[in-house]
PAPA-843349 format. One record per residue (C-alpha): residue number from 1; x, y, z; residue in three letters. Coordinates in nm, 2 decimals. Example, Ala and Ser with C-alpha at 12.3 -4.5 7.8 and 13.67 -1.06 7.14 Angstrom:
<atom><midren>1</midren><xx>1.23</xx><yy>-0.45</yy><zz>0.78</zz><bafi>ala</bafi></atom>
<atom><midren>2</midren><xx>1.37</xx><yy>-0.11</yy><zz>0.71</zz><bafi>ser</bafi></atom>
END
This chain:
<atom><midren>1</midren><xx>9.36</xx><yy>10.19</yy><zz>9.48</zz><bafi>val</bafi></atom>
<atom><midren>2</midren><xx>9.11</xx><yy>9.95</yy><zz>9.33</zz><bafi>his</bafi></atom>
<atom><midren>3</midren><xx>9.00</xx><yy>10.20</yy><zz>9.07</zz><bafi>glu</bafi></atom>
<atom><midren>4</midren><xx>9.36</xx><yy>10.27</yy><zz>8.98</zz><bafi>leu</bafi></atom>
<atom><midren>5</midren><xx>9.45</xx><yy>9.90</yy><zz>8.95</zz><bafi>phe</bafi></atom>
<atom><midren>6</midren><xx>9.13</xx><yy>9.87</yy><zz>8.71</zz><bafi>glu</bafi></atom>
<atom><midren>7</midren><xx>9.27</xx><yy>10.12</yy><zz>8.46</zz><bafi>val</bafi></atom>
<atom><midren>8</midren><xx>9.65</xx><yy>10.09</yy><zz>8.48</zz><bafi>ile</bafi></atom>
<atom><midren>9</midren><xx>9.78</xx><yy>9.92</yy><zz>8.17</zz><bafi>asp</bafi></atom>
<atom><midren>10</midren><xx>10.01</xx><yy>9.65</yy><zz>8.30</zz><bafi>leu</bafi></atom>
<atom><midren>11</midren><xx>10.13</xx><yy>9.57</yy><zz>7.95</zz><bafi>ala</bafi></atom>
<atom><midren>12</midren><xx>10.28</xx><yy>9.92</yy><zz>7.91</zz><bafi>ser</bafi></atom>
<atom><midren>13</midren><xx>10.66</xx><yy>9.91</yy><zz>7.84</zz><bafi>pro</bafi></atom>
<atom><midren>14</midren><xx>10.71</xx><yy>10.16</yy><zz>8.10</zz><bafi>asp</bafi></atom>
<atom><midren>15</midren><xx>10.48</xx><yy>10.06</yy><zz>8.40</zz><bafi>val</bafi></atom>
<atom><midren>16</midren><xx>10.62</xx><yy>10.32</yy><zz>8.63</zz><bafi>gly</bafi></atom>
<atom><midren>17</midren><xx>10.53</xx><yy>10.61</yy><zz>8.40</zz><bafi>ala</bafi></atom>
<atom><midren>18</midren><xx>10.19</xx><yy>10.45</yy><zz>8.32</zz><bafi>glu</bafi></atom>
<atom><midren>19</midren><xx>10.10</xx><yy>10.44</yy><zz>8.70</zz><bafi>val</bafi></atom>
<atom><midren>20</midren><xx>10.22</xx><yy>10.80</yy><zz>8.75</zz><bafi>arg</bafi></atom>
<atom><midren>21</midren><xx>10.01</xx><yy>10.90</yy><zz>8.45</zz><bafi>ala</bafi></atom>
<atom><midren>22</midren><xx>9.70</xx><yy>10.72</yy><zz>8.57</zz><bafi>val</bafi></atom>
<atom><midren>23</midren><xx>9.73</xx><yy>10.88</yy><zz>8.91</zz><bafi>ile</bafi></atom>
<atom><midren>24</midren><xx>9.77</xx><yy>11.22</yy><zz>8.77</zz><bafi>glu</bafi></atom>
<atom><midren>25</midren><xx>9.49</xx><yy>11.20</yy><zz>8.53</zz><bafi>thr</bafi></atom>
<atom><midren>26</midren><xx>9.26</xx><yy>11.04</yy><zz>8.78</zz><bafi>ser</bafi></atom>
<atom><midren>27</midren><xx>9.30</xx><yy>11.30</yy><zz>9.07</zz><bafi>gly</bafi></atom>
<atom><midren>28</midren><xx>9.28</xx><yy>11.02</yy><zz>9.32</zz><bafi>lys</bafi></atom>
<atom><midren>29</midren><xx>9.59</xx><yy>11.12</yy><zz>9.51</zz><bafi>ala</bafi></atom>
<atom><midren>30</midren><xx>9.47</xx><yy>11.47</yy><zz>9.56</zz><bafi>ala</bafi></atom>
<atom><midren>31</midren><xx>9.12</xx><yy>11.37</yy><zz>9.65</zz><bafi>ser</bafi></atom>
<atom><midren>32</midren><xx>9.26</xx><yy>11.16</yy><zz>9.94</zz><bafi>phe</bafi></atom>
<atom><midren>33</midren><xx>9.55</xx><yy>11.40</yy><zz>10.03</zz><bafi>glu</bafi></atom>
<atom><midren>34</midren><xx>9.80</xx><yy>11.13</yy><zz>9.93</zz><bafi>ala</bafi></atom>
<atom><midren>35</midren><xx>10.16</xx><yy>11.19</yy><zz>9.81</zz><bafi>asp</bafi></atom>
<atom><midren>36</midren><xx>10.13</xx><yy>11.09</yy><zz>9.44</zz><bafi>pro</bafi></atom>
<atom><midren>37</midren><xx>10.49</xx><yy>10.99</yy><zz>9.42</zz><bafi>glu</bafi></atom>
<atom><midren>38</midren><xx>10.46</xx><yy>10.76</yy><zz>9.73</zz><bafi>lys</bafi></atom>
<atom><midren>39</midren><xx>10.14</xx><yy>10.63</yy><zz>9.60</zz><bafi>leu</bafi></atom>
<atom><midren>40</midren><xx>10.31</xx><yy>10.55</yy><zz>9.26</zz><bafi>ala</bafi></atom>
<atom><midren>41</midren><xx>10.61</xx><yy>10.39</yy><zz>9.43</zz><bafi>glu</bafi></atom>
<atom><midren>42</midren><xx>10.39</xx><yy>10.17</yy><zz>9.64</zz><bafi>gly</bafi></atom>
<atom><midren>43</midren><xx>10.17</xx><yy>10.05</yy><zz>9.34</zz><bafi>leu</bafi></atom>
<atom><midren>44</midren><xx>10.48</xx><yy>9.97</yy><zz>9.12</zz><bafi>val</bafi></atom>
<atom><midren>45</midren><xx>10.64</xx><yy>9.77</yy><zz>9.42</zz><bafi>leu</bafi></atom>
<atom><midren>46</midren><xx>10.29</xx><yy>9.58</yy><zz>9.44</zz><bafi>ala</bafi></atom>
<atom><midren>47</midren><xx>10.30</xx><yy>9.53</yy><zz>9.07</zz><bafi>ile</bafi></atom>
<atom><midren>48</midren><xx>10.64</xx><yy>9.38</yy><zz>9.09</zz><bafi>asp</bafi></atom>
<atom><midren>49</midren><xx>10.59</xx><yy>9.15</yy><zz>9.38</zz><bafi>thr</bafi></atom>
<atom><midren>50</midren><xx>10.59</xx><yy>8.77</yy><zz>9.30</zz><bafi>pro</bafi></atom>
<atom><midren>51</midren><xx>10.27</xx><yy>8.61</yy><zz>9.36</zz><bafi>leu</bafi></atom>
<atom><midren>52</midren><xx>10.41</xx><yy>8.28</yy><zz>9.48</zz><bafi>asp</bafi></atom>
<atom><midren>53</midren><xx>10.71</xx><yy>8.19</yy><zz>9.69</zz><bafi>thr</bafi></atom>
<atom><midren>54</midren><xx>10.96</xx><yy>8.14</yy><zz>9.40</zz><bafi>glu</bafi></atom>
<atom><midren>55</midren><xx>11.16</xx><yy>8.44</yy><zz>9.25</zz><bafi>pro</bafi></atom>
<atom><midren>56</midren><xx>11.04</xx><yy>8.37</yy><zz>8.90</zz><bafi>glu</bafi></atom>
<atom><midren>57</midren><xx>10.67</xx><yy>8.35</yy><zz>8.99</zz><bafi>ser</bafi></atom>
<atom><midren>58</midren><xx>10.42</xx><yy>8.55</yy><zz>8.79</zz><bafi>pro</bafi></atom>
<atom><midren>59</midren><xx>10.38</xx><yy>8.92</yy><zz>8.90</zz><bafi>thr</bafi></atom>
<atom><midren>60</midren><xx>10.09</xx><yy>9.15</yy><zz>8.79</zz><bafi>leu</bafi></atom>
<atom><midren>61</midren><xx>10.35</xx><yy>9.32</yy><zz>8.56</zz><bafi>arg</bafi></atom>
<atom><midren>62</midren><xx>10.43</xx><yy>8.98</yy><zz>8.39</zz><bafi>ser</bafi></atom>
<atom><midren>63</midren><xx>10.06</xx><yy>8.89</yy><zz>8.37</zz><bafi>ile</bafi></atom>
<atom><midren>64</midren><xx>10.00</xx><yy>9.23</yy><zz>8.18</zz><bafi>gly</bafi></atom>
<atom><midren>65</midren><xx>9.69</xx><yy>9.23</yy><zz>7.97</zz><bafi>ser</bafi></atom>
<atom><midren>66</midren><xx>9.60</xx><yy>8.87</yy><zz>8.05</zz><bafi>gln</bafi></atom>
<atom><midren>67</midren><xx>9.33</xx><yy>8.98</yy><zz>8.29</zz><bafi>arg</bafi></atom>
<atom><midren>68</midren><xx>8.96</xx><yy>9.10</yy><zz>8.30</zz><bafi>leu</bafi></atom>
<atom><midren>69</midren><xx>8.89</xx><yy>9.38</yy><zz>8.54</zz><bafi>asn</bafi></atom>
<atom><midren>70</midren><xx>8.58</xx><yy>9.41</yy><zz>8.75</zz><bafi>glu</bafi></atom>
<atom><midren>71</midren><xx>8.43</xx><yy>9.09</yy><zz>8.61</zz><bafi>leu</bafi></atom>
<atom><midren>72</midren><xx>8.05</xx><yy>9.12</yy><zz>8.71</zz><bafi>val</bafi></atom>
<atom><midren>73</midren><xx>7.86</xx><yy>8.80</yy><zz>8.75</zz><bafi>phe</bafi></atom>
<atom><midren>74</midren><xx>7.50</xx><yy>8.70</yy><zz>8.79</zz><bafi>his</bafi></atom>
<atom><midren>75</midren><xx>7.38</xx><yy>8.35</yy><zz>8.86</zz><bafi>phe</bafi></atom>
<atom><midren>76</midren><xx>7.03</xx><yy>8.23</yy><zz>8.97</zz><bafi>pro</bafi></atom>
<atom><midren>77</midren><xx>6.99</xx><yy>8.09</yy><zz>9.32</zz><bafi>leu</bafi></atom>
<atom><midren>78</midren><xx>6.77</xx><yy>7.79</yy><zz>9.39</zz><bafi>ala</bafi></atom>
<atom><midren>79</midren><xx>6.42</xx><yy>7.89</yy><zz>9.53</zz><bafi>asp</bafi></atom>
<atom><midren>80</midren><xx>6.07</xx><yy>7.75</yy><zz>9.54</zz><bafi>gly</bafi></atom>
<atom><midren>81</midren><xx>6.05</xx><yy>7.41</yy><zz>9.71</zz><bafi>asp</bafi></atom>
<atom><midren>82</midren><xx>6.41</xx><yy>7.39</yy><zz>9.80</zz><bafi>ser</bafi></atom>
<atom><midren>83</midren><xx>6.56</xx><yy>7.74</yy><zz>9.89</zz><bafi>pro</bafi></atom>
<atom><midren>84</midren><xx>6.92</xx><yy>7.77</yy><zz>9.97</zz><bafi>val</bafi></atom>
<atom><midren>85</midren><xx>7.02</xx><yy>7.87</yy><zz>10.33</zz><bafi>thr</bafi></atom>
<atom><midren>86</midren><xx>7.35</xx><yy>8.02</yy><zz>10.41</zz><bafi>pro</bafi></atom>
<atom><midren>87</midren><xx>7.39</xx><yy>7.76</yy><zz>10.68</zz><bafi>asn</bafi></atom>
<atom><midren>88</midren><xx>7.37</xx><yy>7.48</yy><zz>10.42</zz><bafi>ala</bafi></atom>
<atom><midren>89</midren><xx>7.66</xx><yy>7.65</yy><zz>10.23</zz><bafi>leu</bafi></atom>
<atom><midren>90</midren><xx>7.86</xx><yy>7.70</yy><zz>10.56</zz><bafi>phe</bafi></atom>
<atom><midren>91</midren><xx>7.80</xx><yy>7.32</yy><zz>10.65</zz><bafi>glu</bafi></atom>
<atom><midren>92</midren><xx>7.89</xx><yy>7.21</yy><zz>10.30</zz><bafi>leu</bafi></atom>
<atom><midren>93</midren><xx>8.23</xx><yy>7.40</yy><zz>10.32</zz><bafi>ala</bafi></atom>
<atom><midren>94</midren><xx>8.30</xx><yy>7.27</yy><zz>10.66</zz><bafi>ala</bafi></atom>
<atom><midren>95</midren><xx>8.23</xx><yy>6.91</yy><zz>10.54</zz><bafi>ala</bafi></atom>
<atom><midren>96</midren><xx>8.46</xx><yy>6.93</yy><zz>10.25</zz><bafi>his</bafi></atom>
<atom><midren>97</midren><xx>8.83</xx><yy>7.00</yy><zz>10.23</zz><bafi>asp</bafi></atom>
<atom><midren>98</midren><xx>8.85</xx><yy>7.38</yy><zz>10.31</zz><bafi>ala</bafi></atom>
<atom><midren>99</midren><xx>9.21</xx><yy>7.35</yy><zz>10.43</zz><bafi>gly</bafi></atom>
<atom><midren>100</midren><xx>9.32</xx><yy>7.62</yy><zz>10.67</zz><bafi>glu</bafi></atom>
<atom><midren>101</midren><xx>8.96</xx><yy>7.76</yy><zz>10.67</zz><bafi>phe</bafi></atom>
<atom><midren>102</midren><xx>8.76</xx><yy>7.44</yy><zz>10.78</zz><bafi>thr</bafi></atom>
<atom><midren>103</midren><xx>8.74</xx><yy>7.58</yy><zz>11.14</zz><bafi>asp</bafi></atom>
<atom><midren>104</midren><xx>8.63</xx><yy>7.91</yy><zz>10.99</zz><bafi>tyr</bafi></atom>
<atom><midren>105</midren><xx>8.33</xx><yy>7.76</yy><zz>10.81</zz><bafi>phe</bafi></atom>
<atom><midren>106</midren><xx>8.25</xx><yy>7.54</yy><zz>11.12</zz><bafi>lys</bafi></atom>
<atom><midren>107</midren><xx>8.22</xx><yy>7.84</yy><zz>11.32</zz><bafi>ala</bafi></atom>
<atom><midren>108</midren><xx>7.99</xx><yy>8.01</yy><zz>11.07</zz><bafi>leu</bafi></atom>
<atom><midren>109</midren><xx>7.77</xx><yy>7.70</yy><zz>11.05</zz><bafi>ala</bafi></atom>
<atom><midren>110</midren><xx>7.74</xx><yy>7.69</yy><zz>11.42</zz><bafi>ala</bafi></atom>
<atom><midren>111</midren><xx>7.66</xx><yy>8.06</yy><zz>11.49</zz><bafi>gly</bafi></atom>
<atom><midren>112</midren><xx>7.45</xx><yy>8.16</yy><zz>11.19</zz><bafi>asn</bafi></atom>
<atom><midren>113</midren><xx>7.08</xx><yy>8.13</yy><zz>11.13</zz><bafi>arg</bafi></atom>
<atom><midren>114</midren><xx>7.03</xx><yy>8.36</yy><zz>10.84</zz><bafi>met</bafi></atom>
<atom><midren>115</midren><xx>6.71</xx><yy>8.31</yy><zz>10.63</zz><bafi>pro</bafi></atom>
<atom><midren>116</midren><xx>6.70</xx><yy>8.14</yy><zz>10.29</zz><bafi>ala</bafi></atom>
<atom><midren>117</midren><xx>6.83</xx><yy>8.30</yy><zz>9.98</zz><bafi>met</bafi></atom>
<atom><midren>118</midren><xx>6.65</xx><yy>8.34</yy><zz>9.66</zz><bafi>ala</bafi></atom>
<atom><midren>119</midren><xx>6.68</xx><yy>8.54</yy><zz>9.33</zz><bafi>gly</bafi></atom>
<atom><midren>120</midren><xx>7.03</xx><yy>8.62</yy><zz>9.18</zz><bafi>leu</bafi></atom>
<atom><midren>121</midren><xx>7.37</xx><yy>8.59</yy><zz>9.34</zz><bafi>met</bafi></atom>
<atom><midren>122</midren><xx>7.55</xx><yy>8.89</yy><zz>9.20</zz><bafi>thr</bafi></atom>
<atom><midren>123</midren><xx>7.89</xx><yy>9.04</yy><zz>9.25</zz><bafi>gly</bafi></atom>
<atom><midren>124</midren><xx>8.20</xx><yy>9.18</yy><zz>9.09</zz><bafi>ser</bafi></atom>
<atom><midren>125</midren><xx>8.55</xx><yy>9.03</yy><zz>9.10</zz><bafi>ile</bafi></atom>
<atom><midren>126</midren><xx>8.84</xx><yy>9.29</yy><zz>9.11</zz><bafi>asp</bafi></atom>
<atom><midren>127</midren><xx>9.03</xx><yy>9.09</yy><zz>8.84</zz><bafi>ser</bafi></atom>
<atom><midren>128</midren><xx>9.05</xx><yy>8.74</yy><zz>8.68</zz><bafi>val</bafi></atom>
<atom><midren>129</midren><xx>9.40</xx><yy>8.66</yy><zz>8.55</zz><bafi>ile</bafi></atom>
<atom><midren>130</midren><xx>9.50</xx><yy>8.41</yy><zz>8.30</zz><bafi>arg</bafi></atom>
<atom><midren>131</midren><xx>9.86</xx><yy>8.24</yy><zz>8.32</zz><bafi>ile</bafi></atom>
<atom><midren>132</midren><xx>9.93</xx><yy>8.07</yy><zz>7.98</zz><bafi>gly</bafi></atom>
<atom><midren>133</midren><xx>9.72</xx><yy>8.04</yy><zz>7.67</zz><bafi>asp</bafi></atom>
<atom><midren>134</midren><xx>9.34</xx><yy>8.05</yy><zz>7.64</zz><bafi>ala</bafi></atom>
<atom><midren>135</midren><xx>9.29</xx><yy>7.68</yy><zz>7.60</zz><bafi>ala</bafi></atom>
<atom><midren>136</midren><xx>9.56</xx><yy>7.56</yy><zz>7.84</zz><bafi>asp</bafi></atom>
<atom><midren>137</midren><xx>9.61</xx><yy>7.83</yy><zz>8.08</zz><bafi>gly</bafi></atom>
<atom><midren>138</midren><xx>9.53</xx><yy>7.86</yy><zz>8.44</zz><bafi>thr</bafi></atom>
<atom><midren>139</midren><xx>9.26</xx><yy>8.11</yy><zz>8.55</zz><bafi>tyr</bafi></atom>
<atom><midren>140</midren><xx>9.25</xx><yy>8.27</yy><zz>8.89</zz><bafi>gly</bafi></atom>
<atom><midren>141</midren><xx>9.10</xx><yy>8.55</yy><zz>9.09</zz><bafi>val</bafi></atom>
<atom><midren>142</midren><xx>9.27</xx><yy>8.86</yy><zz>9.22</zz><bafi>ile</bafi></atom>
<atom><midren>143</midren><xx>9.14</xx><yy>9.08</yy><zz>9.49</zz><bafi>asp</bafi></atom>
<atom><midren>144</midren><xx>9.31</xx><yy>9.39</yy><zz>9.61</zz><bafi>tyr</bafi></atom>
<atom><midren>145</midren><xx>9.31</xx><yy>9.46</yy><zz>9.96</zz><bafi>lys</bafi></atom>
<atom><midren>146</midren><xx>9.42</xx><yy>9.79</yy><zz>10.12</zz><bafi>thr</bafi></atom>
<atom><midren>147</midren><xx>9.37</xx><yy>9.67</yy><zz>10.49</zz><bafi>asn</bafi></atom>
<atom><midren>148</midren><xx>9.62</xx><yy>9.84</yy><zz>10.73</zz><bafi>arg</bafi></atom>
<atom><midren>149</midren><xx>9.76</xx><yy>9.55</yy><zz>10.94</zz><bafi>leu</bafi></atom>
<atom><midren>150</midren><xx>10.01</xx><yy>9.76</yy><zz>11.13</zz><bafi>his</bafi></atom>
<atom><midren>151</midren><xx>9.97</xx><yy>10.07</yy><zz>11.34</zz><bafi>ala</bafi></atom>
<atom><midren>152</midren><xx>9.95</xx><yy>10.39</yy><zz>11.15</zz><bafi>pro</bafi></atom>
<atom><midren>153</midren><xx>10.27</xx><yy>10.61</yy><zz>11.15</zz><bafi>gly</bafi></atom>
<atom><midren>154</midren><xx>10.49</xx><yy>10.31</yy><zz>11.22</zz><bafi>glu</bafi></atom>
<atom><midren>155</midren><xx>10.71</xx><yy>10.11</yy><zz>10.98</zz><bafi>ile</bafi></atom>
<atom><midren>156</midren><xx>10.53</xx><yy>9.78</yy><zz>10.92</zz><bafi>ala</bafi></atom>
<atom><midren>157</midren><xx>10.71</xx><yy>9.48</yy><zz>11.08</zz><bafi>pro</bafi></atom>
<atom><midren>158</midren><xx>10.76</xx><yy>9.18</yy><zz>10.86</zz><bafi>ile</bafi></atom>
<atom><midren>159</midren><xx>10.51</xx><yy>8.99</yy><zz>11.07</zz><bafi>ser</bafi></atom>
<atom><midren>160</midren><xx>10.24</xx><yy>9.25</yy><zz>11.01</zz><bafi>ala</bafi></atom>
<atom><midren>161</midren><xx>10.19</xx><yy>9.11</yy><zz>10.66</zz><bafi>tyr</bafi></atom>
<atom><midren>162</midren><xx>10.29</xx><yy>8.75</yy><zz>10.72</zz><bafi>gly</bafi></atom>
<atom><midren>163</midren><xx>10.05</xx><yy>8.46</yy><zz>10.70</zz><bafi>tyr</bafi></atom>
<atom><midren>164</midren><xx>9.91</xx><yy>8.45</yy><zz>11.05</zz><bafi>asp</bafi></atom>
<atom><midren>165</midren><xx>9.82</xx><yy>8.83</yy><zz>11.03</zz><bafi>ser</bafi></atom>
<atom><midren>166</midren><xx>9.67</xx><yy>8.80</yy><zz>10.68</zz><bafi>met</bafi></atom>
<atom><midren>167</midren><xx>9.47</xx><yy>8.48</yy><zz>10.78</zz><bafi>lys</bafi></atom>
<atom><midren>168</midren><xx>9.33</xx><yy>8.67</yy><zz>11.09</zz><bafi>his</bafi></atom>
<atom><midren>169</midren><xx>9.22</xx><yy>8.95</yy><zz>10.84</zz><bafi>ala</bafi></atom>
<atom><midren>170</midren><xx>9.08</xx><yy>8.70</yy><zz>10.60</zz><bafi>met</bafi></atom>
<atom><midren>171</midren><xx>8.85</xx><yy>8.55</yy><zz>10.85</zz><bafi>glu</bafi></atom>
<atom><midren>172</midren><xx>8.75</xx><yy>8.87</yy><zz>11.02</zz><bafi>his</bafi></atom>
<atom><midren>173</midren><xx>8.64</xx><yy>9.01</yy><zz>10.67</zz><bafi>gly</bafi></atom>
<atom><midren>174</midren><xx>8.47</xx><yy>8.70</yy><zz>10.56</zz><bafi>asp</bafi></atom>
<atom><midren>175</midren><xx>8.70</xx><yy>8.67</yy><zz>10.26</zz><bafi>tyr</bafi></atom>
<atom><midren>176</midren><xx>8.70</xx><yy>8.28</yy><zz>10.26</zz><bafi>pro</bafi></atom>
<atom><midren>177</midren><xx>8.33</xx><yy>8.29</yy><zz>10.19</zz><bafi>leu</bafi></atom>
<atom><midren>178</midren><xx>8.38</xx><yy>8.55</yy><zz>9.92</zz><bafi>gln</bafi></atom>
<atom><midren>179</midren><xx>8.66</xx><yy>8.33</yy><zz>9.76</zz><bafi>ile</bafi></atom>
<atom><midren>180</midren><xx>8.42</xx><yy>8.04</yy><zz>9.75</zz><bafi>leu</bafi></atom>
<atom><midren>181</midren><xx>8.14</xx><yy>8.23</yy><zz>9.58</zz><bafi>val</bafi></atom>
<atom><midren>182</midren><xx>8.40</xx><yy>8.39</yy><zz>9.34</zz><bafi>tyr</bafi></atom>
<atom><midren>183</midren><xx>8.54</xx><yy>8.04</yy><zz>9.25</zz><bafi>asn</bafi></atom>
<atom><midren>184</midren><xx>8.17</xx><yy>7.92</yy><zz>9.18</zz><bafi>val</bafi></atom>
<atom><midren>185</midren><xx>8.13</xx><yy>8.21</yy><zz>8.94</zz><bafi>ala</bafi></atom>
<atom><midren>186</midren><xx>8.47</xx><yy>8.14</yy><zz>8.77</zz><bafi>leu</bafi></atom>
<atom><midren>187</midren><xx>8.38</xx><yy>7.77</yy><zz>8.74</zz><bafi>his</bafi></atom>
<atom><midren>188</midren><xx>8.05</xx><yy>7.85</yy><zz>8.58</zz><bafi>arg</bafi></atom>
<atom><midren>189</midren><xx>8.20</xx><yy>8.10</yy><zz>8.34</zz><bafi>met</bafi></atom>
<atom><midren>190</midren><xx>8.48</xx><yy>7.87</yy><zz>8.23</zz><bafi>leu</bafi></atom>
<atom><midren>191</midren><xx>8.23</xx><yy>7.57</yy><zz>8.17</zz><bafi>gln</bafi></atom>
<atom><midren>192</midren><xx>8.05</xx><yy>7.80</yy><zz>7.92</zz><bafi>leu</bafi></atom>
<atom><midren>193</midren><xx>8.36</xx><yy>7.95</yy><zz>7.76</zz><bafi>arg</bafi></atom>
<atom><midren>194</midren><xx>8.62</xx><yy>7.67</yy><zz>7.73</zz><bafi>leu</bafi></atom>
<atom><midren>195</midren><xx>8.52</xx><yy>7.37</yy><zz>7.51</zz><bafi>ala</bafi></atom>
<atom><midren>196</midren><xx>8.78</xx><yy>7.15</yy><zz>7.69</zz><bafi>asn</bafi></atom>
<atom><midren>197</midren><xx>8.72</xx><yy>7.28</yy><zz>8.03</zz><bafi>tyr</bafi></atom>
<atom><midren>198</midren><xx>8.89</xx><yy>7.08</yy><zz>8.32</zz><bafi>asp</bafi></atom>
<atom><midren>199</midren><xx>8.85</xx><yy>7.23</yy><zz>8.67</zz><bafi>ile</bafi></atom>
<atom><midren>200</midren><xx>9.17</xx><yy>7.07</yy><zz>8.79</zz><bafi>glu</bafi></atom>
<atom><midren>201</midren><xx>9.37</xx><yy>7.22</yy><zz>8.51</zz><bafi>lys</bafi></atom>
<atom><midren>202</midren><xx>9.21</xx><yy>7.55</yy><zz>8.45</zz><bafi>his</bafi></atom>
<atom><midren>203</midren><xx>9.11</xx><yy>7.69</yy><zz>8.80</zz><bafi>ile</bafi></atom>
<atom><midren>204</midren><xx>9.43</xx><yy>7.81</yy><zz>8.98</zz><bafi>gly</bafi></atom>
<atom><midren>205</midren><xx>9.47</xx><yy>7.98</yy><zz>9.30</zz><bafi>lys</bafi></atom>
<atom><midren>206</midren><xx>9.28</xx><yy>8.29</yy><zz>9.43</zz><bafi>thr</bafi></atom>
<atom><midren>207</midren><xx>9.53</xx><yy>8.57</yy><zz>9.55</zz><bafi>his</bafi></atom>
<atom><midren>208</midren><xx>9.42</xx><yy>8.82</yy><zz>9.79</zz><bafi>tyr</bafi></atom>
<atom><midren>209</midren><xx>9.68</xx><yy>9.10</yy><zz>9.76</zz><bafi>leu</bafi></atom>
<atom><midren>210</midren><xx>9.73</xx><yy>9.31</yy><zz>10.07</zz><bafi>phe</bafi></atom>
<atom><midren>211</midren><xx>9.92</xx><yy>9.57</yy><zz>9.89</zz><bafi>val</bafi></atom>
<atom><midren>212</midren><xx>10.06</xx><yy>9.76</yy><zz>10.19</zz><bafi>arg</bafi></atom>
<atom><midren>213</midren><xx>10.28</xx><yy>9.45</yy><zz>10.24</zz><bafi>gly</bafi></atom>
<atom><midren>214</midren><xx>10.39</xx><yy>9.39</yy><zz>9.89</zz><bafi>met</bafi></atom>
<atom><midren>215</midren><xx>10.74</xx><yy>9.57</yy><zz>9.86</zz><bafi>val</bafi></atom>
<atom><midren>216</midren><xx>10.86</xx><yy>9.43</yy><zz>9.53</zz><bafi>gly</bafi></atom>
<atom><midren>217</midren><xx>11.08</xx><yy>9.11</yy><zz>9.44</zz><bafi>pro</bafi></atom>
<atom><midren>218</midren><xx>11.25</xx><yy>9.16</yy><zz>9.79</zz><bafi>ala</bafi></atom>
<atom><midren>219</midren><xx>10.91</xx><yy>9.09</yy><zz>9.96</zz><bafi>thr</bafi></atom>
<atom><midren>220</midren><xx>10.99</xx><yy>8.83</yy><zz>10.24</zz><bafi>ala</bafi></atom>
<atom><midren>221</midren><xx>10.91</xx><yy>8.47</yy><zz>10.22</zz><bafi>val</bafi></atom>
<atom><midren>222</midren><xx>10.86</xx><yy>8.34</yy><zz>10.56</zz><bafi>val</bafi></atom>
<atom><midren>223</midren><xx>10.77</xx><yy>7.98</yy><zz>10.63</zz><bafi>asp</bafi></atom>
<atom><midren>224</midren><xx>10.69</xx><yy>7.91</yy><zz>10.27</zz><bafi>gly</bafi></atom>
<atom><midren>225</midren><xx>10.44</xx><yy>8.22</yy><zz>10.25</zz><bafi>gln</bafi></atom>
<atom><midren>226</midren><xx>10.50</xx><yy>8.54</yy><zz>10.05</zz><bafi>arg</bafi></atom>
<atom><midren>227</midren><xx>10.42</xx><yy>8.83</yy><zz>10.27</zz><bafi>asn</bafi></atom>
<atom><midren>228</midren><xx>10.14</xx><yy>9.05</yy><zz>10.14</zz><bafi>gly</bafi></atom>
<atom><midren>229</midren><xx>10.00</xx><yy>8.77</yy><zz>9.93</zz><bafi>val</bafi></atom>
<atom><midren>230</midren><xx>9.74</xx><yy>8.53</yy><zz>10.06</zz><bafi>phe</bafi></atom>
<atom><midren>231</midren><xx>9.68</xx><yy>8.25</yy><zz>9.85</zz><bafi>ser</bafi></atom>
<atom><midren>232</midren><xx>9.38</xx><yy>8.00</yy><zz>9.87</zz><bafi>trp</bafi></atom>
<atom><midren>233</midren><xx>9.22</xx><yy>7.76</yy><zz>9.62</zz><bafi>arg</bafi></atom>
<atom><midren>234</midren><xx>8.91</xx><yy>7.57</yy><zz>9.73</zz><bafi>pro</bafi></atom>
<atom><midren>235</midren><xx>8.92</xx><yy>7.21</yy><zz>9.65</zz><bafi>ser</bafi></atom>
<atom><midren>236</midren><xx>8.76</xx><yy>7.09</yy><zz>9.32</zz><bafi>asn</bafi></atom>
<atom><midren>237</midren><xx>8.50</xx><yy>6.90</yy><zz>9.52</zz><bafi>glu</bafi></atom>
<atom><midren>238</midren><xx>8.40</xx><yy>7.20</yy><zz>9.72</zz><bafi>leu</bafi></atom>
<atom><midren>239</midren><xx>8.38</xx><yy>7.44</yy><zz>9.42</zz><bafi>ile</bafi></atom>
<atom><midren>240</midren><xx>8.15</xx><yy>7.18</yy><zz>9.24</zz><bafi>val</bafi></atom>
<atom><midren>241</midren><xx>7.94</xx><yy>7.10</yy><zz>9.54</zz><bafi>ala</bafi></atom>
<atom><midren>242</midren><xx>7.88</xx><yy>7.47</yy><zz>9.62</zz><bafi>ala</bafi></atom>
<atom><midren>243</midren><xx>7.78</xx><yy>7.54</yy><zz>9.25</zz><bafi>ser</bafi></atom>
<atom><midren>244</midren><xx>7.53</xx><yy>7.26</yy><zz>9.28</zz><bafi>arg</bafi></atom>
<atom><midren>245</midren><xx>7.39</xx><yy>7.36</yy><zz>9.60</zz><bafi>leu</bafi></atom>
<atom><midren>246</midren><xx>7.35</xx><yy>7.72</yy><zz>9.52</zz><bafi>leu</bafi></atom>
<atom><midren>247</midren><xx>7.18</xx><yy>7.61</yy><zz>9.19</zz><bafi>gly</bafi></atom>
<atom><midren>248</midren><xx>6.93</xx><yy>7.39</yy><zz>9.38</zz><bafi>gly</bafi></atom>
<atom><midren>249</midren><xx>7.09</xx><yy>7.05</yy><zz>9.28</zz><bafi>gln</bafi></atom>
<atom><midren>250</midren><xx>7.15</xx><yy>6.77</yy><zz>9.52</zz><bafi>ser</bafi></atom>
END
């Protein structure tokens, strides 16, 4: 699914036909013994699911070509006299406003004694999207998740891809830590690319898309949360502090 999303042209005038063509030419459905039509239907529904709670919220289809796929990043970590320890990052996140993940970062800080890190922090972001124009738009991270949060063979209940279920999966997979590093990378990139960079204006939410729970415009909104779409945006202060810590600045 990650590889398919990477090459699907979301700006195509007929996204459904584009999805089916990509599946057919890639051979992915056959290699995983998947029904290509069901796979295509599921992907189109995910593409048309609003990313926020309002019906007119952006979708992957409306974002279209305003995205960078598989954005690879590298940035140097502090070393030498003041190496970075994972615990320092965990404690920093726990001390700042980490919202619903404050307890998660506290638990990491209390239970982890990993050695210091040095060298390069490197990774690849599934997609960086832009909503609006280049100078004044909002940039955010997209990560595609195929996690099955319901029992195989059964029809997924609404609660299977609701907030509580997704939050448990996020913490179990250490995705909040991943989001923090991704936002540091995005912050550093935008500092270099935008002359008028403003972290408050330019960095938007990170969306982790649990695609099995995204069923198009009719995807349920329960207690102010869109099923299948987990959104979190680390605070400005946390992003900046984490960037400074990882770079060896006090």
